[in-house]
C-alpha positions, -999 to +999 in steps of 0.1 A: +585-543-128+617-537-147+636-570-152+669-552-151+666-530-120+638-547-102+621-514-097+586-503-108+586-489-143+575-453-145+552-443-173+574-413-181+604-435-185+587-455-212+589-444-248+588-469-276+579-498-252+546-481-244+540-468-279+546-503-293+522-520-269+496-540-289+467-534-265+457-501-281+467-495-317+455-459-315+476-449-284+503-423-290+538-427-276+544-412-242+572-386-248+604-391-229+603-354-219+577-328-213+561-308-242+585-280-237+610-300-258+586-298-288+565-325-303+580-358-312+581-367-349+550-383-362+570-404-388+579-431-363+574-467-377+542-484-369+540-504-336+554-539-337+539-568-316+562-579-289+575-615-295+573-635-263+577-669-279+615-668-275+613-668-237+625-702-224+641-711-257+678-718-263+695-696-289+727-706-306+730-738-285+743-718-256+719-690-245+687-696-226+663-667-230+649-658-196+629-626-199+619-596-221+638-564-214+623-541-240+614-534-276+622-506-300+613-497-336+641-519-350+646-547-325+635-565-294+659-571-265+657-602-243+676-612-211+694-645-214+719-667-196+750-685-210+744-722-204+781-730-196+794-701-176+762-686-163+769-651-176+738-630-179+736-613-213+712-593-234+701-605-268+689-580-294+668-596-322+658-577-354+620-574-356+604-596-383+589-565-400+624-555-411+637-588-423+629-580-459+646-546-457+683-550-468+693-517-453+678-525-419+696-558-418+729-541-428+726-515-401+719-542-376+752-559-384+769-525-386+762-521-349+780-554-341+809-546-363+814-510-350+811-519-313+833-550-317+859-531-337+863-502-312+864-522-279+862-496-251+850-497-215+825-469-222+809-488-251+784-516-247+803-548-255+791-572-282+799-608-274+784-628-302+761-627-334+739-652-351+706-659-367+674-675-355+657-704-373+635-679-392+665-660-404+662-630-380+697-618-370+706-613-333+733-597-312+745-610-279+755-580-258+767-570-223+737-568-200+735-535-182+718-526-149+708-490-143+691-464-164+697-443-195+708-407-192+674-397-207+656-415-179+677-396-153+671-362-169+634-370-172+632-378-135+656-353-120+658-325-145+690-306-144+718-327-130+747-319-106+777-303-123+801-330-112+779-358-126+774-339-158+811-335-164+819-370-154+793-385-178+802-363-208+839-371-203+831-408-204+810-405-235+837-384-252+863-410-242+843-436-261+842-413-291+880-408-289+883-446-295+856-447-321+869-418-341+904-432-340+889-463-358+873-440-383+838-446-370+813-418-365+783-425-343+759-399-357+731-406-331+745-393-299+716-386-275+707-393-238+687-423-248+719-439-262+739-433-230+734-459-203+744-452-167+753-486-153+749-493-116+774-515-098+777-522-061+804-501-046+812-482-078+803-449-093+780-452-124+798-459-156+785-444-188+781-468-217+775-455-253+749-476-271+735-482-306+761-478-334+734-489-358+736-458-380+773-452-374+794-444-404+829-453-414+849-424-426+860-444-456+826-454-468+819-444-504+798-452-534+770-479-534+786-498-505+777-470-481+746-473-460+741-436-463+748-410-490+750-373-492+715-358-490+702-383-465+694-370-431+705-395-403+702-390-366+677-377-341+666-342-351+672-325-317+708-335-317+717-330-354+745-307-363+737-280-390+756-299-417+738-331-407+704-314-409+713-302-444+721-337-455+757-328-463+788-349-459+796-353-422+827-361-402+834-368-365+825-333-355+788-341-357+794-362-326+811-333-309+781-311-317+756-337-303+777-339-271+774-302-268+736-305-270+737-332-243+759-310-221+734-281-224+705-305-217+720-322-187+729-288-172+695-271-177+671-300-180+660-289-215+673-290-250+686-257-265+663-258-295+626-262-291+600-264-320+567-279-329+577-291-363+607-306-380+611-277-403+609-251-376+635-271-356+659-274-385+656-236-390+666-230-354+695-254-357+707-236-388+702-200-378+696-195-340+721-192-312+711-212-281+698-192-251+725-186-224+721-216-201+726-194-171+692-178-178+676-211-171+700-222-143+719-192-129+742-214-108+759-229-139+796-220-136+806-193-161+836-214-172+812-240-187+794-215-210+822-210-236+827-248-236+790-253-246+791-226-273+823-239-288+808-274-291+776-260-306+793-238-332+773-236-365+805-241-385+823-273-377+857-257-381+849-236-350+841-266-328+866-287-309+889-304-333+883-337-316+868-354-286+901-353-267+901-314-268+866-314-256+876-336-227+905-313-219+881-283-217+858-301-194+887-313-172+898-276-168+863-267-156+863-297-133+896-286-117+881-251-111+851-266-095+873-287-073+891-256-060+859-237-054+842-241-020+808-259-021+777-244-006+780-266+024+816-255+029+805-218+026+778-223+052+802-241+076+828-213+073+801-187+079+790-205+110+825-208+123+831-170+117+799-162+135+808-183+165+843-168+167+828-132+171+805-143+199+816-134+235+827-165+254+800-182+275+802-172+312+813-201+334+808-206+371+844-198+376+839-164+360+815-152+389+831-120+403+843-120+439+821-106+467+840-073+468+834-068+431+812-039+420+775-048+419+757-026+394+719-026+395+702-020+361+669-002+359+647-005+327+620+021+322+598+030+293+599+065+280+567+061+260+586+069+228+593+033+219+629+036+232+642+017+262+668+037+281+690+016+305+702+032+337+733+019+353+734+030+390+770+028+402+763+047+434+784+076+422+775+081+386+743+075+368+747+065+331+718+064+306+723+040+277+697+044+249+693+010+234+664+019+210+665+034+175+678+069+173+665+096+150+691+116+132+686+153+136+692+174+105+709+208+107 
């Protein structure tokens, strides 16, 4: 049972939580998506044992840990409650296995600094930071109810156009704010987009995990990453990112283009069984036209996708704001276009308007009206002539199929 949603946890919705389970060290991770996406990387960190000892403890003299939400390769997330105001929060604790790794600790704090600096309604809010008695750093975050975009794609496949555009615009709105602060996310993917559920409100997309984000002014030994290092999830990496080159905010634009393609079709544009084969596709192959997978995709969305996925960053959208504008134009076109339900309703109304009116009792002819008996007889040819006997003139009406005689 999921402690966030209260719903049964589906196996296909588990990824690292299942792969990290200590009950079977030889078990392989259950992929988030079906094998058509390609095999997951085998270079994942070894499973870490879930720490349950924090449940029931008070952290930082003000947060009581209530439950375990989940565990990933870098950290474990717990549910907690603020002792004074009763606010329910999530607390992310860096796994002990990474405490001795300076880079891992630095990235953990980078997430807090980046999210705290940006401050945007479509970014998961960081409330507090601290350290446990054993020195493990933790973040106190907004607790979200709902599911990730990856969960929804895995369960539903291709999503409704209106939902796709709305979600992408919210993610891009968060990136507008991040890029304005000089922060590049570099790990945009459906797993890092959370669709919050609130009573009486439409789902709100929240961008998560700024752990490998990069400041545009980082340089020298102070930088967490350097030219030549490949950062990000392979399926969503831009060509320059896959080559380990210097990156700018347009790697996030590219990753949003991948997400747009995936949410519209239910599959990623590049599929491969190995990292090298995948990188080769990213560098040299044009994605398949998404309408070949889902013909109903509006034609206006196709150039938007291809522009976001341009191999050369100069050919992509200049910034997230221009990407939003392009999606808004498509959204306006869809709003003006009739839906399938509207088309069916209009067709039914047109059909009814061409029907002869129903005959009412008041329409019965007077007694002196002409009474025409109708005689049906079978000619044996498959045709049914109808004879109208008016008393003076006999009229034959051939109601069956008629052969056309050629000269």
